[in-house]
C-alpha positions in Angstrom: 42.1 -32.2 -39.2 45.5 -31.6 -37.7 47.4 -32.5 -40.9 45.1 -30.1 -43.0 45.9 -27.3 -40.6 49.6 -28.0 -40.8 49.4 -28.0 -44.6 47.5 -24.7 -44.6 50.2 -23.1 -42.3 52.9 -24.4 -44.6 51.2 -22.9 -47.7 50.8 -19.5 -45.9 54.4 -19.6 -44.8 55.7 -20.4 -48.3 53.4 -17.7 -49.9 54.7 -15.1 -47.4 58.3 -16.0 -48.1 57.7 -15.7 -51.8 56.1 -12.3 -51.3 58.9 -11.1 -49.0 61.6 -12.4 -51.4 60.0 -10.7 -54.3 59.7 -7.4 -52.3 63.4 -7.4 -51.5 64.6 -8.5 -55.0 62.5 -6.1 -57.0 64.3 -2.8 -57.6 65.4 -0.5 -60.3 68.9 -0.8 -61.7 71.2 2.2 -60.7 70.6 4.8 -63.4 74.3 5.4 -63.8 74.7 1.7 -64.6 71.8 1.9 -67.1 73.4 4.9 -68.8 76.8 3.0 -69.1 75.3 -0.2 -70.5 73.1 1.7 -72.9 76.2 3.5 -74.2 78.1 0.2 -74.5 75.3 -1.4 -76.4 75.2 1.4 -78.9 79.0 1.5 -79.3 79.0 -2.3 -80.0 76.6 -1.7 -82.9 73.4 -2.7 -81.2 74.0 -6.5 -81.5 71.4 -9.1 -80.9 71.6 -9.6 -77.2 68.7 -10.7 -75.1 67.1 -7.8 -73.2 69.7 -5.2 -74.2 68.4 -1.8 -75.2 69.9 1.5 -76.5 67.9 3.6 -74.0 66.5 2.8 -70.6 65.5 -0.6 -69.4 66.3 -2.5 -66.2 69.3 -4.8 -66.7 69.2 -6.3 -63.2 65.5 -6.9 -62.9 65.1 -8.0 -66.6 68.2 -10.2 -66.4 69.9 -9.0 -69.6 72.1 -11.6 -71.3 75.6 -11.8 -69.8 74.8 -9.3 -67.0 75.1 -10.1 -63.3 74.0 -7.8 -60.5 74.1 -7.4 -56.8 71.0 -5.6 -55.6 70.7 -2.6 -58.0 74.2 -2.5 -59.3 75.7 -4.2 -62.3 78.8 -6.2 -61.1 79.7 -8.3 -64.1 79.4 -8.4 -67.9 80.4 -11.6 -69.6 80.0 -11.7 -73.4 83.0 -13.7 -74.5 82.7 -15.4 -77.9 79.5 -13.7 -78.9 80.6 -12.5 -82.3 80.3 -8.9 -81.2 81.6 -6.0 -83.4 81.7 -2.3 -83.1 83.7 -0.5 -80.5 83.9 -0.1 -76.7 82.8 3.5 -76.8 83.9 6.1 -74.2 81.4 5.5 -71.4 82.3 2.4 -69.2 81.5 4.3 -66.0 79.9 1.4 -64.2 80.1 2.4 -60.5 80.3 -1.1 -59.0 81.4 -3.4 -61.7 83.9 -6.1 -60.9 84.3 -8.1 -64.1 84.2 -7.3 -67.8 84.8 -10.2 -70.2 84.4 -9.3 -73.9 87.1 -11.7 -75.2 87.1 -13.5 -78.5 84.9 -11.1 -80.4 85.5 -8.7 -83.3 85.6 -5.4 -81.4 87.7 -2.7 -83.0 88.9 0.8 -82.0 90.8 1.8 -78.9 90.6 0.9 -75.3 88.6 3.6 -73.5 90.5 6.2 -71.5 88.1 5.8 -68.7 87.9 2.4 -67.0 85.8 1.5 -63.9 88.2 1.7 -60.8 86.3 -1.2 -59.2 87.4 -3.7 -61.8 89.1 -6.9 -60.7 88.9 -8.9 -63.9 89.2 -7.3 -67.4 89.5 -9.5 -70.4 89.5 -8.0 -73.9 91.6 -10.6 -75.6 91.1 -12.0 -79.1 89.6 -8.8 -80.6 90.9 -6.2 -83.1 91.7 -3.4 -80.7 94.3 -0.8 -81.8 96.2 2.1 -80.2 98.0 2.0 -77.0 97.2 0.9 -73.5 95.5 3.9 -71.7 97.3 5.6 -68.8 94.2 5.5 -66.7 95.2 2.0 -65.5 96.6 3.7 -62.5 93.1 4.0 -61.1 92.5 0.2 -61.2 94.1 -0.5 -57.9 91.8 -3.6 -57.3 92.6 -5.2 -60.7 94.0 -8.7 -60.3 93.5 -10.2 -63.8 94.2 -8.2 -67.0 94.1 -9.8 -70.5 94.8 -7.7 -73.6 96.3 -10.6 -75.6 95.8 -11.2 -79.3 94.9 -7.7 -80.4 96.8 -5.0 -82.4 98.0 -2.9 -79.5 101.2 -0.9 -79.9 103.3 1.6 -78.0 105.0 1.2 -74.6 103.6 0.1 -71.4 102.3 3.2 -69.5 104.1 4.1 -66.3 100.8 3.8 -64.5 101.0 0.1 -65.0 103.3 0.1 -62.0 100.4 1.2 -59.8 98.5 -2.0 -60.2 99.4 -3.2 -56.8 96.9 -6.1 -56.9 97.7 -7.5 -60.3 98.5 -11.2 -60.4 97.8 -12.1 -64.0 98.9 -10.0 -67.0 98.5 -11.4 -70.5 99.8 -9.2 -73.4 101.0 -11.8 -75.9 100.5 -11.4 -79.7 100.4 -7.6 -79.9 102.9 -5.0 -81.1 103.9 -3.6 -77.8 107.4 -2.2 -77.4 109.8 -0.6 -74.9 111.2 -2.2 -71.7 109.6 -4.1 -68.9 111.0 -2.2 -65.9 107.5 -0.8 -65.1 106.4 -4.4 -64.2 109.3 -5.4 -61.9 107.6 -4.5 -58.6 104.2 -6.0 -59.3 103.0 -9.1 -57.4 102.7 -11.1 -60.7 102.3 -14.8 -60.7 101.4 -15.2 -64.4 103.0 -13.0 -67.1 102.8 -13.6 -70.8 104.4 -11.1 -73.2 105.2 -13.4 -76.1 105.3 -12.2 -79.7 105.7 -8.5 -79.1 108.5 -5.9 -79.7 109.8 -5.6 -76.2 113.5 -4.8 -76.1 116.3 -4.1 -73.7 117.3 -6.4 -70.8 114.8 -8.4 -68.8 114.6 -7.1 -65.2 115.9 -9.9 -62.9 112.8 -9.7 -60.7 110.6 -10.8 -63.6 112.6 -14.0 -63.9 111.3 -15.2 -60.5 107.7 -15.1 -61.7 106.4 -18.7 -61.5 104.7 -18.5 -65.0 106.7 -16.1 -67.2 106.5 -16.5 -71.0 108.7 -14.2 -73.0 109.6 -15.8 -76.4 109.2 -13.8 -79.6 110.7 -10.5 -78.4 114.0 -8.9 -79.5 115.4 -8.7 -76.1 119.1 -7.7 -75.7 120.5 -10.3 -73.3 124.2 -9.8 -74.0 124.6 -6.8 -71.7 122.2 -6.4 -68.7 121.9 -2.7 -67.9 120.6 -1.4 -64.6 117.6 0.9 -64.7 118.4 4.6 -65.4 120.0 6.1 -62.3 122.0 9.1 -61.2 125.7 9.2 -62.3 127.9 7.5 -59.7 130.2 9.6 -57.6 134.0 9.7 -58.4 134.7 7.7 -55.3 132.4 4.9 -56.5 134.1 4.9 -60.0 137.5 3.9 -58.6 138.1 0.2 -59.0 138.7 -1.8 -55.8 141.6 -4.2 -55.4 139.3 -7.1 -56.1 138.5 -5.6 -59.5 142.1 -4.9 -60.5 142.2 -7.9 -62.7 139.4 -6.5 -64.8 140.0 -4.1 -67.6 138.2 -0.9 -66.8 136.4 0.7 -69.7 135.9 4.4 -70.1 132.3 4.6 -69.0 130.7 3.5 -65.7 128.0 1.5 -67.6 130.7 -0.5 -69.5 132.5 -1.1 -66.2 129.5 -2.6 -64.5 128.5 -4.5 -67.6 131.8 -6.4 -67.7 131.9 -7.3 -64.0 130.8 -10.7 -62.7 127.5 -10.6 -60.9 129.0 -10.9 -57.4 131.6 -8.2 -57.9 129.0 -5.9 -59.5 126.7 -6.2 -56.5 129.5 -5.3 -54.2 130.5 -2.4 -56.4 126.9 -1.1 -56.5 126.6 -1.5 -52.7 129.7 0.5 -52.0 128.6 3.2 -54.4 125.3 3.5 -52.7 127.0 3.7 -49.3 129.4 6.5 -50.4 126.5 8.4 -52.0 124.4 8.1 -48.9 127.3 9.3 -46.7 128.0 12.2 -48.9 124.3 13.2 -49.0 124.1 12.9 -45.3 127.0 15.2 -44.8 125.6 17.8 -47.2 122.3 17.6 -45.4 123.9 18.3 -42.1 125.9 21.2 -43.5 122.7 22.7 -45.0 120.9 22.3 -41.7 123.7 24.1 -39.8 123.6 27.0 -42.4 119.8 27.4 -42.2 119.9 27.3 -38.4 122.5 30.1 -38.3 120.5 32.2 -40.8 117.4 31.7 -38.7 119.1 32.7 -35.5 120.5 35.8 -37.2 117.1 36.9 -38.5 115.4 36.1 -35.1 117.9 38.3 -33.3 117.4 41.2 -35.8 113.6 40.9 -35.5 113.7 41.1 -31.7 115.9 44.1 -31.9 113.6 45.9 -34.4 110.5 44.9 -32.3 112.1 46.5 -29.2 113.3 49.5 -31.1 110.0 50.4 -32.8 107.4 49.8 -30.1 104.7 52.5 -30.4 102.2 53.8 -27.8 98.6 54.9 -28.4 96.6 58.0 -27.9 94.8 58.8 -24.7 92.4 61.4 -26.1 89.2 59.6 -27.0 87.5 59.9 -30.4 84.2 61.7 -30.6 81.3 59.3 -30.6 78.1 60.8 -32.0 74.8 59.6 -30.6 71.9 58.1 -32.5 70.6 61.5 -33.1 73.7 62.3 -35.1 72.7 59.9 -37.8 73.2 61.4 -41.2 75.4 64.2 -39.8 78.4 65.0 -42.0 81.2 64.9 -39.6 83.6 67.1 -41.5 85.2 68.7 -38.5 85.6 65.3 -36.9 87.3 63.9 -40.0 89.7 66.8 -39.9 90.5 66.1 -36.2 91.1 62.5 -36.8 93.2 63.3 -39.9 95.3 65.8 -38.0 95.9 63.4 -35.1 96.8 60.6 -37.4 99.4 62.8 -39.1 101.4 62.6 -35.9 102.2 59.1 -37.0 103.3 60.1 -40.4 107.0 60.3 -41.3 108.1 62.8 -44.0 109.2 61.4 -47.3 106.7 58.5 -47.2 103.7 58.4 -49.6 100.5 58.5 -47.6 97.4 56.5 -48.3 93.9 57.6 -47.7 93.1 58.6 -44.1 90.3 56.6 -42.3 87.1 58.6 -42.1 84.8 58.6 -39.1 81.3 59.0 -40.6 79.0 58.2 -37.7 78.5 55.7 -35.0 77.6 53.0 -37.4 80.3 53.1 -40.1 84.0 53.6 -40.1 86.3 53.4 -43.1 89.4 51.3 -42.4 92.1 49.7 -44.4 91.8 46.0 -44.9 94.2 44.3 -42.7 96.3 41.5 -44.1 96.6 38.7 -41.6 99.6 37.0 -43.1 101.5 37.8 -40.0 98.6 37.0 -37.6 98.8 40.5 -36.2 102.2 40.1 -34.6 105.5 41.9 -35.3 104.5 45.1 -33.4 100.7 44.7 -33.6 98.9 44.4 -30.3 95.3 43.7 -29.3 93.9 46.4 -27.0 91.5 45.4 -24.4 88.2 47.2 -25.1 86.3 45.9 -22.1 82.8 45.4 -23.5 84.2 44.8 -26.9 81.8 47.3 -28.6 83.3 50.7 -27.7 86.2 52.1 -29.6 89.5 52.0 -27.8 90.6 55.5 -26.7 93.4 56.8 -28.7 96.3 58.1 -26.7 98.9 60.7 -27.8 102.1 59.1 -29.0 105.1 59.2 -26.7 108.2 61.0 -27.7 109.7 57.8 -29.0 108.2 57.5 -32.5 108.9 54.7 -35.0 112.5 54.9 -36.2 112.1 52.9 -39.4 112.6 55.6 -42.1 109.4 56.2 -44.1 107.2 53.8 -42.2 103.7 54.9 -41.2 101.5 53.4 -38.5 97.7 53.4 -38.8 95.3 52.9 -36.0 92.3 50.6 -36.7 89.8 51.9 -34.1 87.2 49.2 -34.8 89.3 46.4 -33.5 91.7 48.2 -31.3 94.9 47.2 -33.1 97.8 49.0 -34.6 99.4 47.8 -37.8 102.1 49.1 -40.0 101.4 50.3 -43.5 103.2 47.3 -44.9 100.4 45.1 -43.5 97.6 47.3 -45.0 96.2 46.6 -48.4 95.0 49.2 -50.8 91.3 48.2 -51.0 89.0 49.6 -48.4 86.0 47.9 -46.8 83.6 49.2 -44.2 83.4 48.1 -40.6 79.8 48.2 -39.4 78.5 48.0 -35.9 75.7 45.7 -34.8 73.5 48.7 -34.0 73.9 50.1 -37.6 73.0 46.7 -39.2 70.0 46.4 -36.9 68.8 49.7 -38.1 69.3 48.9 -41.7 67.7 45.4 -41.5 64.8 46.5 -39.2 66.3 44.5 -36.3 66.9 41.5 -38.6 63.2 41.0 -39.1 61.8 38.0 -40.9 60.4 40.4 -43.6 64.0 41.3 -44.5 65.3 37.7 -44.5 66.0 36.8 -48.1 67.7 33.5 -47.6 68.6 30.7 -45.2 72.1 29.7 -46.1 74.2 26.9 -44.7 76.3 29.3 -42.7 73.4 31.4 -41.5 70.5 33.6 -42.7 70.9 36.5 -45.2 69.0 39.8 -44.7 68.3 42.7 -47.0 69.7 45.9 -45.6 68.6 49.4 -46.7 70.9 52.3 -46.0 69.6 55.8 -45.2 70.5 56.8 -48.8 68.3 54.0 -50.2 71.2 51.7 -51.2 70.6 48.0 -50.7 73.0 45.5 -49.2 72.9 41.9 -48.3 74.0 40.9 -44.7 74.9 37.4 -43.9 74.6 36.7 -40.2 77.0 33.8 -39.5 75.7 31.2 -37.1 77.8 30.6 -34.0 78.6 27.1 -35.1 79.9 28.4 -38.4 82.8 30.2 -36.9 83.1 28.4 -33.6 86.7 27.3 -34.3 87.9 30.8 -35.3 89.3 33.4 -33.0 89.0 37.1 -33.7 92.3 37.3 -35.7 91.4 34.3 -37.8 88.0 35.9 -38.7 89.7 39.1 -39.7 92.1 37.0 -41.8 89.1 35.4 -43.5 87.6 38.9 -44.2 90.9 40.0 -45.6 91.1 37.0 -47.9 87.5 37.5 -49.2 88.0 41.2 -49.8 90.8 40.4 -52.3 88.4 38.3 -54.4 87.5 40.8 -57.1 85.7 39.6 -60.2 82.8 40.9 -62.3 80.9 37.6 -61.8 81.5 37.3 -58.0 79.5 39.1 -55.3 81.7 41.8 -53.8 82.3 42.0 -50.1 81.4 45.5 -48.9 82.2 45.2 -45.2 81.9 43.2 -42.0 80.9 43.4 -38.3 82.6 41.7 -35.4 81.4 42.8 -32.0 79.2 41.6 -29.1 80.1 38.1 -30.2 78.4 38.6 -33.5 80.1 38.1 -36.9 78.4 39.4 -40.0 79.5 39.8 -43.7 78.0 42.6 -45.8 77.8 42.1 -49.6 76.5 44.0 -52.5 72.8 43.3 -53.3 71.6 41.5 -56.4 68.1 42.7 -57.2 66.9 39.7 -59.3 67.5 37.1 -56.6 68.9 33.6 -57.2 69.0 31.4 -60.3 67.1 28.8 -58.2 64.3 31.3 -57.8 64.4 32.3 -61.4 64.1 28.7 -62.6 62.0 27.0 -59.9 60.3 29.9 -58.0 56.6 30.8 -58.1 55.2 33.2 -60.7 56.3 36.2 -58.6 59.9 35.3 -58.6 60.1 33.2 -61.9 62.2 35.0 -64.6 61.8 34.0 -68.2 65.2 32.9 -69.4 65.5 32.3 -73.1 68.1 29.8 -74.4 70.8 32.4 -75.1 70.3 33.9 -71.7 70.8 30.5 -70.1 74.1 30.1 -72.0 75.2 33.5 -70.7 74.3 32.5 -67.1 76.3 29.3 -67.5 79.2 31.3 -68.9 79.2 33.9 -66.1 79.2 31.2 -63.4 82.0 29.3 -65.3 84.1 32.5 -65.4 83.6 33.0 -61.7 84.9 29.4 -60.9 87.7 29.7 -63.5 88.9 32.9 -61.6 88.8 31.1 -58.3 90.5 27.9 -59.5 93.0 29.2 -62.0 93.6 33.0 -61.7 93.3 33.8 -58.0 96.3 33.2 -55.7 96.2 31.0 -53.7 93.5 29.1 -55.6 90.0 28.9 -54.0 87.7 25.9 -53.9 84.1 27.1 -53.6 82.8 23.9 -51.8 79.1 25.1 -51.9 78.3 25.8 -55.5 74.6 25.5 -56.3 71.9 27.4 -58.0 70.9 29.3 -54.8 74.4 30.7 -54.7 74.2 32.0 -58.3 72.7 35.5 -58.1 71.4 37.7 -60.9 71.6 41.5 -61.1 69.4 44.0 -62.9 70.9 43.0 -66.3 70.6 39.3 -65.5 74.4 39.1 -65.1 75.7 36.4 -62.8 77.3 37.1 -59.4 78.4 34.0 -57.5 78.1 34.2 -53.8 79.8 32.5 -50.8 83.2 32.6 -52.5 86.1 32.3 -50.1 84.0 30.8 -47.3 85.5 27.4 -47.7 87.4 27.5 -44.3 84.0 27.7 -42.6 82.7 24.8 -44.6 85.6 22.5 -44.3 85.4 21.6 -40.6 83.1 21.5 -37.6 79.3 21.1 -37.6 78.9 23.7 -40.3 81.0 21.6 -42.6 79.1 18.4 -41.8 75.8 20.3 -42.5 77.1 21.6 -45.8 78.1 18.2 -46.9 74.8 16.6 -46.0 72.9 19.4 -47.8 75.0 19.1 -50.9 74.5 15.3 -51.0 70.8 15.5 -50.1 70.1 18.0 -52.9 72.1 16.2 -55.5 75.0 18.7 -55.9 77.8 16.7 -54.4 80.4 14.8 -56.5 80.8 11.1 -55.7 84.2 11.7 -54.0 82.6 14.0 -51.5 81.0 11.1 -49.7 84.6 10.0 -48.7 85.4 13.5 -47.4 87.4 14.6 -50.5 86.5 17.9 -52.1 88.6 19.6 -54.8 88.3 22.0 -57.7 87.0 19.1 -59.8 84.2 18.6 -57.2 83.2 22.2 -58.0 83.1 21.3 -61.6 80.6 18.5 -60.9 78.4 20.9 -59.0 78.6 23.3 -61.9 77.4 20.5 -64.2 74.4 20.0 -62.0 73.5 23.7 -62.2 73.9 23.5 -66.0 71.4 20.6 -65.9 69.0 22.8 -64.1 69.4 25.4 -66.8 68.8 22.7 -69.5 65.8 21.0 -68.0 64.2 23.6 -65.7 64.1 20.9 -63.0 65.5 21.1 -59.5 68.6 19.1 -58.6 66.4 17.1 -56.2 62.6 17.0 -56.3 60.9 14.6 -54.0 57.5 15.3 -55.6 58.6 13.5 -58.8 58.5 9.7 -59.4 61.3 7.8 -57.6 63.4 7.4 -60.7 63.3 11.1 -61.5 63.9 12.7 -58.1 67.7 13.1 -58.4 68.3 15.2 -61.5 71.8 13.8 -62.4 70.7 10.1 -62.2 67.6 10.8 -64.4 69.2 13.1 -66.9 72.7 11.6 -67.6 71.4 8.4 -69.4 69.5 10.7 -71.9 72.2 13.3 -72.7 73.5 11.4 -75.7 70.2 10.4 -77.2 69.0 13.3 -79.3 65.3 12.3 -79.1 65.4 11.8 -75.3 67.4 15.0 -75.0 64.7 17.0 -76.9 62.0 15.7 -74.5 64.0 16.6 -71.3 64.5 20.3 -72.3 62.7 22.9 -70.1 59.2 23.3 -71.5 59.3 27.0 -70.8 61.7 27.3 -73.7 58.8 26.3 -76.1 61.3 24.7 -78.5 63.1 28.0 -79.1 66.7 26.7 -79.3 69.0 25.4 -82.0 69.5 21.6 -81.7 73.2 21.9 -82.4 73.6 24.3 -79.5 71.4 22.0 -77.3 73.6 19.0 -78.1 76.8 20.9 -77.4 75.4 22.1 -74.1 74.5 18.5 -73.2 78.1 17.4 -74.0 79.6 19.9 -71.6 77.2 18.8 -68.9 78.2 15.2 -69.5 81.9 16.0 -69.2 81.3 17.9 -65.9 79.4 15.1 -64.1 81.9 12.3 -64.9 82.1 10.0 -61.9 85.9 10.2 -61.7 87.2 13.7 -61.0 90.3 13.2 -63.1 88.1 13.0 -66.2 86.2 16.3 -65.6 87.5 19.3 -67.6 89.1 22.4 -66.0 86.9 25.4 -65.8 89.0 27.3 -68.4 88.1 24.6 -70.9 84.4 24.9 -70.0 84.6 28.7 -70.4 86.1 28.3 -73.9 83.4 25.7 -74.9 80.6 28.0 -73.7 82.1 31.0 -75.5 82.1 29.1 -78.8 78.3 28.7 -78.3 77.6 32.4 -78.0 
């Protein structure tokens, strides 16, 4: 009885282990891996390989021939000597692969420009590959074994080969490679075979110390060993030393060093380097002394000017209308302010527009440039509560003495700035009370969005004009002082483009910071594509291309035309707005400083990742213009498919749009099935295919291989 119970327990334990093991082993292969291996299979000519498919499949679970996996990622492909033909294609973007061995086959064509950066072992020997070795080798920092032998490769070794800091074995024999070998001299090679190529020039001495170095069959020039190209030696270094007097000195430095014995040549080179270093050090010291003297002179002059041109303020307060004055045209008040401000005006100087005091809620001011951080004669005036306007005092008899300079008072922030610090574009400064009035006390009914940096409200002015007010959360600008916030406002106000939402004004009082933008009546692209029937807008195919083009032009302007260039950092369909004519206006431009640090930045990163917009490099904290390009590609996928970037209501394999869609972009049948059903087939197949090509280029895993926005704009314009 006891033995039977023991046997029963053993059976239950074994069964449980089998079930648990099966549970942990079963899992879908990463969809990016599936897309890459499907592409490779098609490029190889769809050979007879067990399990391999041109579309879909589960290589890890189904144990495709020659494929090894760790969890859900393909880590190795070994198909050496399988009589394979075709080419390698252009999509080897396996995210976690360590080894690719396709040696001793009949594969033709060129080596792909994109190679997985995780590779440690790459063997393509014994094929019929042509062309040159791609420059993308610089990305393979983990590569330790590289075998391109016995092909028809030509050209010189790319300079990026010198970046392969882990390379131990390099086999290049039996090709038609040419040039010199200096690019290899600093690699940790233990096995180097370059036999039967066209390499010329001298052999770098460091290569001769490689334990297994094979070099026969190359037209090396070993009679004169030249040093790598370097700067011309100084005249001092060219003079022969007494030890060299027995040698006949040739006319050129290279001939001189070529004829010297090895020991003398080393001494000669060492002396040359010492003299050059000494001369460079002396020049550096001289430059430093000169720069220090210039800095001291400018500093003294700035202090003198700052003392000389200190300006007082008015004591007579500005008139402040009460709430009952709303809508009152303060013509007389404008005249008083204009008259008082003319006291600061110096004859002979062209005057800009005078600030207007309209009512308690709005004041026209000039946008203040914060490049000097409000110094050089600009002072903050203590306003007490921070909401009342600082009283303006009459100027003392000592007026500015710089000829033609004009000082303008900014009553909203209580600072004075010179006209040189004031830009020509005007924006409004709003008070909290005015924005409360326009947004019905920031009521929930007027809330039109919950952005990463804070909610957005619809504001209706007394004249019926609509605005959008972003109320920045306290955490969004926690690390910014008042001057830095004004600098941000100044920077955003300079961003002027037809496809970018225009900043109309701002508010900074009572600890509140708000940004006021123009209002786009048709909401966001996200609502247009994914909203309910009330917000859903019918976008035909050509309209979708126009939307993509408008958004692309906005990013092109930020990346390539605006100075300094701006990275959006938060590009997604909810930030693509549509106006009455369904023209695109991209929002949140220039808010990168608020998204790059602090809790707001962390939240932004988590949201981008959670909703499928973040580029792979964003997970490591890197975000560049090319990361914006990736996010733009995701928005294009939304236009193409009508699906959300992330939709948890869909099956597990379809929740993240990029992972689901990318494997199907180059299959015309699958592509037709993934198009937004709302289009009812009303689109040209050629246009659809071209659109898919642009998407594919944008969502490349490596940022270096994504196109610039200007290229995308040109491609979309050709589709119009």
